[in-house]
C-alpha positions, 0 to 999 in steps of 0.5 A: 088948417082946416080938417081934411079927409085924410087916412079915412080907413085903416090899411095893411100890408106885408113888408116882404123886404125893407131896408132902414137906413138911418142918418144922424145929423145935428137938432138943429139941421132937422128942426129947420125941416120940421113944422113948429109943433114937431121937435126931434127926438135926440139920442146922445146929442144926434137927431136921426131921419131913417130911409125906409126901403120896402116890397109892399104886399097886396096894400089895402084898406083892411076889411078887403081881402088880400087879392084886392091888394096893390103890390109896390115899392115904397120909400119913406124919409121919416124923421124920428120926432117929438110932438109934446111929450109923444114919440114918433116920426113925421114924413119928409118925402115919399117915392113910390113905382106905382101911380095909383099909390102915389095919387091914392097917397097924395090924396088921402094922406100925409106921406108926399109922394112922388112917382119912381122907377124901383128894382130889387136885385137880389142873389147869395152875397147881396141885396140890391136896391135902385131907385130914380125919381120919375120927375128928376129930383135929387133923390136917387137910391143905389144900395147894395147890401153885402149878406156876409156882413150881416151881424147883430152888432152896431157899428163902433161910431154908430152911438148905439150901445147895441142893437136892442139900444138902437131898434129901441130908439129908431124902430118902436115908434107907433105915431105918424105926425102931421099937419096941426088944425086949427084947434091945435090937434095935430093929425095921427095916424097910429101904427101896429106890426109884427116884430122887428127882429132885424140884423145890421148889414153894411152898404157897399155902395150907400147912395142916397141922394136926397139925404147928402146934397139933394132934395132933403138934405145939403153936403155934410149935413147927414151921416149915415149911421147903420143900416138895418134889414128886416123881413115879413113884417105885417103893418097896419095903418089905423084911422085918422086920429088926433094928438094934443101936444 
């Protein structure tokens, strides 16, 4: 493809709250959803897609003051992939409850935005989130994290040795890959963020429609591996660069 004007300026925000719901699958299933220049990164024979659900505070170009930012909710379905020898992610779908961010995102990023209604509810026992796509797509989300289940221990069936092992594979990802240009280079946005210090939670509802028979994957193609929750992450997306696979 030819060059597009995307990610023209660096952006920054604060993830006030962030849920990372991690789904495992056969690598061939994920490979069938990826372009030819990307391949699944594999851990113990499994490929992964994480549903990133974030309360974004004051998203803005990095050179603008905080008051100029937009606060909204965003959901990103990001596959853990390789581009040649480089590890990173690629975006299969995004949802946001801001019309401005959806329009700007689709013009200037490769995040694949859709408009949705999103709601958080929190109390002493739970953290709840609901998302309803505005276009009727099969990508609704209903989750309820049990605060009493908070742990630094991974589920025994997760396939990860411990939380550090899981976070190393699932969160230490600093390159987002887009399309391949005519000259073979791949659109890349590099990411900087503050340290990830999350915990493991149990989701008492765990309805992620796009992952379990909806917009992205069919029934029985994926399995919920683990759910992380973290607060107060500073995020910085750099300007577009390019990777040679």
